[in-house]
All heavy atoms as an XYZ file, in Angstrom:
746
protein
N      72.160   -123.536   -107.396
C      71.887   -122.807   -108.614
C      71.791   -121.304   -108.348
O      72.259   -120.522   -109.146
C      70.589   -123.351   -109.222
C      70.361   -122.876   -110.607
S      71.566   -123.609   -111.702
C      70.618   -123.779   -113.132
N      71.215   -120.928   -107.236
C      71.062   -119.514   -106.918
C      72.417   -118.840   -106.705
O      72.600   -117.705   -107.074
C      70.200   -119.348   -105.673
C      68.769   -119.661   -105.911
C      68.016   -119.406   -104.670
N      66.896   -118.561   -105.017
C      65.994   -118.189   -104.166
N      66.075   -118.553   -102.909
N      64.992   -117.433   -104.543
N      73.351   -119.555   -106.093
C      74.679   -118.990   -105.838
C      75.383   -118.714   -107.168
O      76.006   -117.676   -107.344
C      75.518   -119.946   -104.957
C      74.894   -120.023   -103.562
C      76.958   -119.489   -104.876
C      75.560   -121.021   -102.639
N      75.260   -119.603   -108.126
C      75.865   -119.413   -109.446
C      75.282   -118.177   -110.123
O      76.010   -117.351   -110.672
C      75.679   -120.669   -110.322
C      76.136   -120.399   -111.741
C      76.407   -121.847   -109.718
N      73.971   -118.006   -110.073
C      73.331   -116.831   -110.665
C      73.766   -115.550   -109.964
O      73.944   -114.516   -110.599
C      71.810   -116.968   -110.604
C      71.288   -117.982   -111.609
O      71.957   -118.265   -112.590
N      70.116   -118.515   -111.354
N      73.934   -115.630   -108.655
C      74.378   -114.458   -107.886
C      75.780   -114.046   -108.330
O      76.060   -112.872   -108.547
C      74.350   -114.797   -106.398
C      74.647   -113.637   -105.500
C      74.504   -114.062   -104.045
C      74.770   -112.911   -103.115
N      74.634   -113.316   -101.716
N      76.683   -115.007   -108.505
C      78.037   -114.700   -108.939
C      78.073   -114.190   -110.376
O      78.849   -113.299   -110.706
C      78.962   -115.906   -108.778
C      79.302   -116.190   -107.335
C      78.983   -117.408   -106.754
C      79.926   -115.230   -106.555
C      79.289   -117.668   -105.428
C      80.240   -115.468   -105.232
C      79.913   -116.691   -104.675
O      80.216   -116.930   -103.355
N      77.226   -114.728   -111.223
C      77.142   -114.235   -112.603
C      76.672   -112.790   -112.609
O      77.182   -111.964   -113.361
C      76.181   -115.098   -113.430
C      76.757   -116.398   -113.879
C      75.763   -117.131   -114.770
C      76.320   -118.437   -115.277
N      75.359   -119.133   -116.128
N      75.688   -112.490   -111.763
C      75.174   -111.117   -111.669
C      76.279   -110.181   -111.185
O      76.497   -109.095   -111.754
C      73.968   -111.067   -110.734
C      73.461   -109.683   -110.495
C      72.717   -109.031   -111.470
C      73.752   -109.004   -109.311
C      72.259   -107.745   -111.262
C      73.295   -107.722   -109.105
C      72.546   -107.091   -110.080
N      76.995   -110.571   -110.135
C      78.067   -109.737   -109.580
C      79.161   -109.529   -110.628
O      79.657   -108.422   -110.814
C      78.635   -110.360   -108.288
C      77.582   -110.280   -107.169
C      79.922   -109.662   -107.863
C      77.944   -111.033   -105.915
N      79.533   -110.592   -111.335
C      80.562   -110.485   -112.364
C      80.101   -109.560   -113.498
O      80.836   -108.700   -113.971
C      80.907   -111.857   -112.922
C      82.091   -111.808   -113.867
C      82.507   -113.160   -114.358
N      81.442   -113.602   -115.279
C      81.241   -114.851   -115.635
N      81.978   -115.806   -115.137
N      80.279   -115.159   -116.484
N      78.845   -109.711   -113.907
C      78.310   -108.864   -114.968
C      78.281   -107.402   -114.547
O      78.632   -106.513   -115.325
C      76.895   -109.315   -115.347
O      76.910   -110.622   -115.850
N      77.878   -107.149   -113.322
C      77.831   -105.773   -112.836
C      79.248   -105.187   -112.730
O      79.469   -104.024   -113.028
C      77.122   -105.704   -111.475
C      75.627   -105.973   -111.569
S      74.767   -104.927   -112.785
C      74.937   -103.342   -112.056
N      80.195   -106.001   -112.307
C      81.575   -105.538   -112.215
C      82.111   -105.146   -113.585
O      82.775   -104.127   -113.734
C      82.469   -106.632   -111.607
O      82.070   -106.927   -110.301
N      81.837   -105.964   -114.580
C      82.263   -105.663   -115.944
C      81.594   -104.389   -116.435
O      82.245   -103.520   -117.030
C      81.979   -106.855   -116.885
C      82.882   -108.026   -116.520
C      82.163   -106.452   -118.344
C      82.528   -109.321   -117.222
N      80.327   -104.240   -116.164
C      79.591   -103.045   -116.583
C      80.171   -101.802   -115.930
O      80.399   -100.788   -116.594
C      78.107   -103.192   -116.240
C      77.227   -102.011   -116.593
C      77.212   -101.800   -118.102
C      75.826   -102.212   -116.066
N      80.428   -101.870   -114.638
C      81.010   -100.725   -113.927
C      82.387   -100.397   -114.502
O      82.724    -99.232   -114.732
C      81.079   -101.002   -112.408
C      79.656   -101.006   -111.836
C      81.945    -99.968   -111.703
C      79.570   -101.504   -110.420
N      83.193   -101.424   -114.759
C      84.516   -101.205   -115.334
C      84.417   -100.492   -116.685
O      85.156    -99.551   -116.964
C      85.240   -102.544   -115.501
C      86.538   -102.429   -116.235
C      87.676   -101.969   -115.597
C      86.616   -102.750   -117.588
C      88.873   -101.849   -116.275
C      87.809   -102.633   -118.282
C      88.943   -102.180   -117.621
N      83.491   -100.918   -117.517
C      83.333   -100.309   -118.843
C      82.871    -98.852   -118.733
O      83.358    -97.992   -119.464
C      82.346   -101.117   -119.689
C      82.850   -102.484   -120.140
C      81.730   -103.256   -120.836
C      84.041   -102.338   -121.064
N      81.948    -98.593   -117.832
C      81.468    -97.208   -117.652
C      82.609    -96.321   -117.186
O      82.804    -95.215   -117.707
C      80.289    -97.173   -116.661
C      79.978    -95.756   -116.230
C      79.072    -97.840   -117.264
N      83.397    -96.782   -116.236
C      84.537    -95.991   -115.738
C      85.562    -95.779   -116.854
O      86.094    -94.687   -117.020
C      85.175    -96.668   -114.510
C      86.498    -96.038   -114.141
C      84.212    -96.631   -113.336
N      85.836    -96.811   -117.635
C      86.807    -96.692   -118.729
C      86.341    -95.666   -119.767
O      87.119    -94.831   -120.227
C      87.020    -98.045   -119.386
N      85.083    -95.714   -120.129
C      84.539    -94.761   -121.105
C      84.598    -93.343   -120.549
O      84.965    -92.394   -121.249
C      83.103    -95.151   -121.519
C      83.143    -96.437   -122.343
C      82.407    -94.019   -122.275
C      81.791    -97.070   -122.588
N      84.260    -93.188   -119.271
C      84.320    -91.870   -118.631
C      85.746    -91.328   -118.652
O      85.984    -90.172   -118.979
C      83.801    -91.943   -117.200
C      83.916    -90.653   -116.459
C      83.025    -89.617   -116.710
C      84.918    -90.456   -115.526
C      83.136    -88.421   -116.039
C      85.036    -89.270   -114.847
C      84.143    -88.240   -115.104
N      86.720    -92.172   -118.313
C      88.122    -91.737   -118.301
C      88.600    -91.325   -119.680
O      89.350    -90.372   -119.830
C      89.026    -92.831   -117.732
C      88.910    -92.939   -116.229
O      88.510    -91.996   -115.561
N      89.250    -94.097   -115.702
N      88.189    -92.032   -120.707
C      88.568    -91.675   -122.079
C      87.984    -90.326   -122.452
O      88.671    -89.474   -123.021
C      88.129    -92.775   -123.066
C      88.977    -94.025   -122.868
C      88.229    -92.288   -124.509
C      88.470    -95.249   -123.610
N      86.733    -90.091   -122.109
C      86.110    -88.822   -122.474
C      86.720    -87.663   -121.701
O      86.888    -86.580   -122.233
C      84.589    -88.866   -122.257
O      84.283    -88.986   -120.901
N      87.100    -87.875   -120.438
C      87.755    -86.830   -119.657
C      89.132    -86.539   -120.243
O      89.533    -85.382   -120.370
C      87.859    -87.231   -118.171
C      88.790    -86.315   -117.412
C      86.483    -87.229   -117.532
N      89.862    -87.565   -120.628
C      91.187    -87.364   -121.209
C      91.096    -86.563   -122.500
O      91.910    -85.677   -122.737
C      91.856    -88.707   -121.463
N      90.109    -86.839   -123.330
C      89.951    -86.094   -124.580
C      89.585    -84.647   -124.305
O      90.033    -83.754   -125.006
C      88.899    -86.751   -125.464
C      89.398    -87.994   -126.131
C      88.408    -88.548   -127.116
C      88.973    -89.782   -127.793
N      88.084    -90.292   -128.813
N      88.772    -84.386   -123.290
C      88.385    -83.016   -122.998
C      89.537    -82.223   -122.395
O      89.551    -81.008   -122.441
C      87.173    -82.976   -122.060
O      87.530    -83.438   -120.777
N      90.544    -82.920   -121.822
C      91.690    -82.244   -121.240
C      92.789    -81.966   -122.251
O      93.743    -81.290   -121.933
C      92.257    -83.077   -120.088
C      91.376    -83.022   -118.869
O      90.588    -82.103   -118.702
N      91.500    -84.008   -118.008
N      92.686    -82.517   -123.454
C      93.679    -82.257   -124.474
C      93.595    -80.784   -124.869
O      92.517    -80.218   -124.963
C      93.442    -83.131   -125.696
C      93.724    -84.587   -125.448
C      93.415    -85.454   -126.663
O      93.086    -84.906   -127.746
O      93.502    -86.671   -126.517
N      94.759    -80.178   -125.100
C      94.769    -78.777   -125.482
C      95.205    -78.657   -126.932
O      96.033    -79.428   -127.407
C      95.681    -77.936   -124.571
C      97.101    -78.489   -124.548
C      95.119    -77.846   -123.174
C      98.092    -77.638   -123.824
N      94.627    -77.680   -127.594
C      95.030    -77.389   -128.968
C      96.130    -76.355   -128.913
O      96.068    -75.396   -128.154
C      93.852    -76.826   -129.749
C      93.010    -77.846   -130.443
C      92.032    -77.187   -131.395
O      92.447    -76.842   -132.517
O      90.890    -77.031   -130.989
N      97.157    -76.561   -129.733
C      98.246    -75.590   -129.790
C      98.494    -75.163   -131.228
O      98.125    -75.863   -132.164
C      99.554    -76.173   -129.210
O      99.969    -77.281   -129.990
C      99.399    -76.584   -127.759
N      99.113    -74.013   -131.344
C      99.598    -73.536   -132.630
C     101.076    -73.206   -132.458
O     101.568    -73.035   -131.347
C      98.814    -72.294   -133.119
C      98.905    -71.145   -132.123
C      97.377    -72.638   -133.413
C      98.326    -69.842   -132.612
N     101.777    -73.131   -133.556
C     103.185    -72.786   -133.519
C     103.317    -71.270   -133.732
O     102.657    -70.693   -134.595
C     103.932    -73.535   -134.618
O     105.298    -73.231   -134.574
N     104.148    -70.638   -132.932
C     104.359    -69.200   -133.013
C     105.858    -68.927   -133.074
O     106.621    -69.445   -132.255
C     103.751    -68.509   -131.792
C     103.931    -67.009   -131.789
C     103.035    -66.186   -132.451
C     105.003    -66.419   -131.128
C     103.205    -64.802   -132.452
C     105.185    -65.044   -131.137
C     104.282    -64.248   -131.805
O     104.446    -62.884   -131.820
N     106.273    -68.115   -134.041
C     107.669    -67.716   -134.148
C     107.826    -66.350   -133.491
O     107.146    -65.384   -133.866
C     108.117    -67.642   -135.626
O     107.863    -68.907   -136.245
C     109.596    -67.296   -135.735
N     108.693    -66.279   -132.506
C     108.912    -65.043   -131.759
C     109.518    -63.996   -132.683
O     110.487    -64.259   -133.402
C     109.835    -65.305   -130.548
C     110.137    -64.000   -129.808
C     109.218    -66.332   -129.610
N     108.932    -62.806   -132.678
C     109.421    -61.667   -133.467
C     110.201    -60.712   -132.571
O     110.070    -60.726   -131.349
C     108.246    -60.913   -134.092
S     107.263    -61.908   -135.213
N     110.986    -59.864   -133.192
C     111.759    -58.862   -132.459
C     110.808    -58.016   -131.626
O     109.784    -57.547   -132.119
C     112.548    -57.982   -133.426
C     113.463    -56.996   -132.766
C     114.279    -56.227   -133.771
C     115.209    -55.281   -133.047
N     116.093    -54.588   -133.978
N     111.127    -57.845   -130.355
C     110.316    -57.034   -129.458
C     109.235    -57.803   -128.723
O     108.598    -57.259   -127.813
N     108.997    -59.062   -129.091
C     107.994    -59.869   -128.387
C     108.446    -60.199   -126.970
O     109.640    -60.372   -126.706
C     107.761    -61.205   -129.106
C     106.826    -61.088   -130.292
O     106.118    -60.073   -130.409
O     106.795    -62.041   -131.105
N     107.485    -60.288   -126.076
C     107.698    -60.817   -124.734
C     106.605    -61.843   -124.483
O     105.581    -61.865   -125.192
C     107.599    -59.714   -123.670
O     106.261    -59.191   -123.647
C     108.581    -58.570   -123.914
N     106.809    -62.687   -123.500
C     105.745    -63.637   -123.167
C     104.472    -62.901   -122.784
O     103.369    -63.339   -123.073
C     106.178    -64.569   -122.032
C     106.985    -65.789   -122.439
C     107.300    -66.653   -121.224
C     106.271    -66.629   -123.468
N     104.624    -61.749   -122.132
C     103.466    -60.962   -121.715
C     102.663    -60.492   -122.929
O     101.432    -60.613   -122.955
C     103.932    -59.771   -120.877
C     102.806    -59.078   -120.168
C     102.013    -58.086   -120.672
C     102.333    -59.337   -118.864
N     101.083    -57.698   -119.746
C     101.257    -58.458   -118.617
C     102.716    -60.225   -117.859
C     100.568    -58.430   -117.418
C     102.022    -60.192   -116.656
C     100.954    -59.314   -116.444
N     103.341    -59.971   -123.974
C     102.608    -59.483   -125.151
C     101.994    -60.638   -125.932
O     100.874    -60.528   -126.438
C     103.511    -58.643   -126.081
O     104.631    -59.426   -126.508
C     103.994    -57.386   -125.403
N     102.718    -61.756   -126.023
C     102.180    -62.932   -126.721
C     100.960    -63.463   -125.964
O      99.924    -63.753   -126.570
C     103.261    -64.021   -126.869
C     104.397    -63.524   -127.781
C     102.658    -65.316   -127.397
C     105.633    -64.402   -127.764
N     101.084    -63.568   -124.658
C      99.974    -64.056   -123.837
C      98.762    -63.129   -123.968
O      97.626    -63.595   -124.063
C     100.399    -64.165   -122.381
N      99.002    -61.837   -123.984
C      97.908    -60.887   -124.120
C      97.157    -61.050   -125.432
O      95.958    -60.812   -125.518
N      97.861    -61.468   -126.456
C      97.249    -61.646   -127.772
C      96.460    -62.951   -127.883
O      95.442    -63.016   -128.551
C      98.347    -61.623   -128.836
C      97.839    -61.671   -130.257
C      98.954    -61.531   -131.269
O     100.023    -60.976   -130.940
O      98.745    -61.982   -132.406
N      96.918    -64.017   -127.210
C      96.344    -65.338   -127.425
C      95.481    -65.888   -126.292
O      94.743    -66.838   -126.491
C      97.457    -66.358   -127.735
C      98.005    -66.178   -129.113
C      99.151    -65.425   -129.338
C      97.371    -66.738   -130.214
C      99.659    -65.238   -130.609
C      97.873    -66.561   -131.490
C      99.016    -65.813   -131.680
O      99.501    -65.632   -132.942
N      95.552    -65.331   -125.095
C      94.781    -65.882   -123.986
C      93.299    -65.549   -124.126
O      92.931    -64.607   -124.813
C      95.305    -65.352   -122.651
C      94.931    -63.902   -122.388
C      95.241    -63.520   -120.969
C      94.660    -62.151   -120.647
N      93.223    -62.077   -120.690
N      92.482    -66.351   -123.471
C      91.046    -66.070   -123.440
C      90.812    -64.807   -122.615
O      91.573    -64.515   -121.678
C      90.293    -67.251   -122.825
N      89.789    -64.052   -122.953
C      89.518    -62.784   -122.275
C      89.318    -62.938   -120.773
O      89.686    -62.064   -120.000
C      88.287    -62.102   -122.884
C      88.560    -61.599   -124.292
O      89.736    -61.352   -124.632
O      87.585    -61.438   -125.060
N      88.731    -64.041   -120.367
C      88.421    -64.218   -118.942
C      89.539    -64.894   -118.154
O      89.371    -65.212   -116.985
C      87.123    -65.028   -118.788
C      87.233    -66.416   -119.396
O      88.142    -66.701   -120.174
N      86.304    -67.279   -119.048
N      90.694    -65.132   -118.774
C      91.788    -65.835   -118.113
C      92.843    -64.862   -117.606
O      93.181    -63.891   -118.267
C      92.432    -66.828   -119.073
C      93.474    -67.697   -118.424
C      93.772    -68.868   -119.297
C      94.348    -69.974   -118.429
N      94.370    -71.225   -119.123
N      93.369    -65.145   -116.437
C      94.454    -64.358   -115.854
C      95.708    -64.542   -116.706
O      96.125    -65.668   -116.982
C      94.703    -64.826   -114.416
C      95.718    -63.959   -113.688
O      96.791    -63.705   -114.261
O      95.437    -63.548   -112.548
N      96.316    -63.446   -117.119
C      97.474    -63.506   -118.004
C      98.646    -64.231   -117.341
O      99.408    -64.937   -117.996
C      97.884    -62.089   -118.490
C      98.854    -62.189   -119.674
C      98.458    -61.270   -117.349
C      99.040    -60.882   -120.423
N      98.768    -64.100   -116.014
C      99.868    -64.783   -115.307
C      99.712    -66.297   -115.372
O     100.690    -67.021   -115.536
C      99.939    -64.303   -113.858
C     100.309    -62.811   -113.750
C     100.038    -62.287   -112.393
N      98.582    -62.343   -112.191
C      97.960    -61.844   -111.143
N      98.633    -61.268   -110.182
N      96.651    -61.923   -111.038
N      98.486    -66.772   -115.261
C      98.218    -68.210   -115.358
C      98.536    -68.704   -116.771
O      99.117    -69.758   -116.955
C      96.763    -68.521   -114.997
C      96.381    -69.983   -115.118
C      97.149    -70.886   -114.166
O      97.491    -70.500   -113.061
N      97.429    -72.098   -114.603
N      98.130    -67.910   -117.775
C      98.398    -68.292   -119.159
C      99.907    -68.350   -119.433
O     100.391    -69.280   -120.064
C      97.709    -67.310   -120.104
C      97.787    -67.715   -121.560
C      96.967    -68.706   -122.056
C      98.696    -67.119   -122.414
C      97.032    -69.084   -123.398
C      98.771    -67.480   -123.756
C      97.935    -68.473   -124.230
O      98.011    -68.855   -125.551
N     100.662    -67.373   -118.923
C     102.117    -67.372   -119.096
C     102.720    -68.602   -118.418
O     103.601    -69.263   -118.982
C     102.742    -66.063   -118.555
C     102.366    -64.898   -119.477
C     104.259    -66.179   -118.423
C     102.733    -63.534   -118.942
N     102.248    -68.930   -117.229
C     102.724    -70.126   -116.534
C     102.488    -71.373   -117.389
O     103.371    -72.216   -117.531
C     102.020    -70.254   -115.176
C     102.309    -71.551   -114.466
C     103.508    -71.722   -113.774
C     101.405    -72.605   -114.507
C     103.795    -72.920   -113.130
C     101.684    -73.803   -113.873
C     102.879    -73.954   -113.184
O     103.139    -75.148   -112.566
N     101.302    -71.476   -117.980
C     100.973    -72.621   -118.829
C     101.844    -72.671   -120.083
O     102.278    -73.744   -120.499
C      99.494    -72.602   -119.193
C      98.589    -72.847   -118.009
C      97.114    -72.575   -118.280
O      96.762    -72.257   -119.440
O      96.327    -72.668   -117.333
N     102.107    -71.506   -120.677
C     103.001    -71.460   -121.850
C     104.403    -71.943   -121.486
O     105.015    -72.692   -122.235
C     103.085    -70.041   -122.405
C     101.864    -69.498   -123.147
C     102.134    -68.066   -123.600
C     101.503    -70.373   -124.323
N     104.902    -71.494   -120.344
C     106.230    -71.908   -119.910
C     106.275    -73.414   -119.666
O     107.240    -74.080   -120.035
C     106.639    -71.132   -118.657
C     106.975    -69.665   -118.965
C     107.089    -68.796   -117.746
C     108.116    -69.246   -116.769
N     108.264    -68.338   -115.613
N     105.238    -73.958   -119.062
C     105.181    -75.410   -118.833
C     105.149    -76.162   -120.164
O     105.869    -77.134   -120.350
C     103.932    -75.761   -118.012
C     103.955    -75.252   -116.592
C     104.984    -75.959   -115.746
O     105.126    -77.172   -115.820
N     105.722    -75.202   -114.967
N     104.309    -75.713   -121.075
C     104.138    -76.352   -122.372
C     105.436    -76.358   -123.174
O     105.746    -77.316   -123.880
C     103.035    -75.647   -123.157
C     102.699    -76.177   -124.534
C     102.147    -77.599   -124.449
C     101.682    -75.267   -125.213
N     106.208    -75.294   -123.055
C     107.445    -75.140   -123.828
C     108.696    -75.496   -123.030
O     109.805    -75.236   -123.480
C     107.537    -73.701   -124.366
C     106.522    -73.450   -125.446
O     106.713    -73.873   -126.584
N     105.427    -72.783   -125.109
N     108.499    -76.115   -121.850
C     109.622    -76.533   -120.995
C     110.599    -75.402   -120.738
O     111.817    -75.547   -120.885
C     110.356    -77.741   -121.611
C     109.452    -78.933   -121.764
O     108.700    -79.267   -120.840
N     109.491    -79.554   -122.920
N     110.062    -74.247   -120.351
C     110.880    -73.073   -120.114
C     111.128    -72.903   -118.616
O     110.196    -72.950   -117.824
C     110.190    -71.824   -120.667
C     109.966    -71.867   -122.161
S     108.908    -70.537   -122.773
C     109.910    -69.112   -122.443
N     112.384    -72.675   -118.239
C     112.728    -72.444   -116.839
C     112.440    -71.011   -116.423
O     112.222    -70.719   -115.253
C     114.194    -72.778   -116.607
N     112.465    -70.082   -117.403
C     112.199    -68.668   -117.112
C     111.418    -68.071   -118.279
O     111.015    -68.779   -119.184
C     113.516    -67.918   -116.865
C     114.484    -68.069   -118.002
O     114.124    -67.899   -119.167
N     115.730    -68.412   -117.689
N     111.231    -66.775   -118.245
C     110.413    -66.107   -119.266
C     111.213    -65.542   -120.420
O     110.678    -64.795   -121.239
C     109.600    -64.986   -118.603
O     108.705    -65.521   -117.662
N     112.491    -65.866   -120.499
C     113.329    -65.338   -121.577
C     112.975    -66.011   -122.900
O     112.917    -67.230   -122.995
C     114.810    -65.564   -121.265
C     115.259    -64.827   -120.030
O     114.673    -63.817   -119.642
N     116.309    -65.329   -119.402
N     112.752    -65.188   -123.915
C     112.510    -65.682   -125.267
C     113.415    -64.899   -126.222
O     113.911    -63.830   -125.871
C     111.025    -65.567   -125.695
C     110.533    -64.117   -125.618
C     110.154    -66.482   -124.859
C     109.120    -63.908   -126.138
N     113.623    -65.447   -127.407
C     114.496    -64.759   -128.363
C     113.877    -64.790   -129.749
O     113.077    -65.671   -130.077
C     115.895    -65.387   -128.367
C     115.904    -66.880   -128.643
C     115.970    -67.358   -129.950
C     115.811    -67.800   -127.604
C     115.952    -68.718   -130.210
C     115.800    -69.163   -127.852
C     115.864    -69.614   -129.157
O     115.846    -70.955   -129.402
N     114.258    -63.823   -130.549
C     113.744    -63.703   -131.912
C     114.036    -64.977   -132.699
O     115.126    -65.521   -132.658
C     114.403    -62.501   -132.604
C     113.862    -62.213   -133.968
C     114.488    -60.980   -134.607
O     115.319    -60.306   -133.978
O     114.121    -60.701   -135.769
N     113.021    -65.477   -133.387
C     113.155    -66.685   -134.183
C     112.800    -67.970   -133.436
O     112.673    -69.028   -134.026
N     112.646    -67.868   -132.131
C     112.295    -69.047   -131.329
C     110.885    -69.523   -131.670
O     109.985    -68.721   -131.880
C     112.375    -68.680   -129.836
C     112.061    -69.813   -128.888
C     112.200    -69.372   -127.430
O     112.512    -68.228   -127.123
N     111.983    -70.305   -126.521
N     110.710    -70.821   -131.769
C     109.403    -71.406   -132.019
C     108.758    -71.766   -130.678
O     109.344    -72.481   -129.885
C     109.510    -72.673   -132.873
C     109.897    -72.419   -134.310
C     108.799    -71.748   -135.112
O     107.623    -72.057   -134.929
O     109.161    -70.895   -135.966
N     107.571    -71.243   -130.452
C     106.828    -71.552   -129.231
C     105.539    -72.257   -129.589
O     104.922    -71.964   -130.607
C     106.479    -70.267   -128.465
C     107.614    -69.447   -127.877
C     107.064    -68.175   -127.250
C     108.368    -70.267   -126.843
N     105.134    -73.180   -128.713
C     103.792    -73.743   -128.808
C     102.890    -72.811   -128.023
O     103.179    -72.476   -126.878
C     103.739    -75.148   -128.202
C     104.485    -76.180   -128.987
C     104.285    -77.539   -128.351
C     105.633    -78.160   -128.093
N     105.566    -79.384   -127.319
N     101.835    -72.368   -128.670
C     100.886    -71.446   -128.042
C      99.570    -72.166   -127.838
O      99.073    -72.834   -128.747
C     100.660    -70.196   -128.935
C     101.983    -69.476   -129.199
C      99.630    -69.269   -128.333
C     102.602    -68.842   -127.986
N      99.021    -72.029   -126.645
C      97.739    -72.673   -126.335
C      96.634    -71.917   -127.028
O      96.491    -70.696   -126.885
C      97.501    -72.680   -124.809
C      98.638    -73.403   -124.109
C      96.150    -73.313   -124.489
C      98.710    -73.151   -122.615
N      95.878    -72.634   -127.817
C      94.771    -72.035   -128.562
C      93.534    -72.053   -127.648
O      92.999    -73.115   -127.337
C      94.512    -72.835   -129.833
C      93.526    -72.218   -130.756
C      93.454    -73.036   -132.031
C      92.422    -72.461   -132.970
N      92.310    -73.267   -134.185
N      93.134    -70.900   -127.198
C      91.984    -70.787   -126.312
C      90.840    -70.098   -127.027
O      91.046    -69.368   -127.989
C      92.335    -70.005   -125.049
C      93.371    -70.699   -124.217
C      93.526    -70.079   -122.849
O      93.215    -68.889   -122.683
O      93.941    -70.808   -121.933
N      89.639    -70.368   -126.531
C      88.470    -69.738   -127.153
C      87.665    -68.975   -126.165
O      87.693    -69.120   -125.046
C      87.631    -70.798   -127.821
C      88.448    -71.525   -128.847
C      87.602    -72.342   -129.780
O      86.386    -72.254   -129.789
N      88.233    -73.154   -130.590
């Protein structure tokens, strides 16, 4: 009888640990989601000027530009008038 109770305890603890890890992973995934806005490139815009307008004050502009390029699947920093960009909304 004791062995059965021991296995029930181990199984219960395993399920509990699994649930805690699953809940933690869901909350981490939600906190990693980024908010974006749509931005239409205007004549004279560069990624540098756009980044300067939208990045958080404490963030390195080069890192923000890198993230914008990744988000928009850009191989380089070339942009053109009328292009729609996803911009990371930072606070």
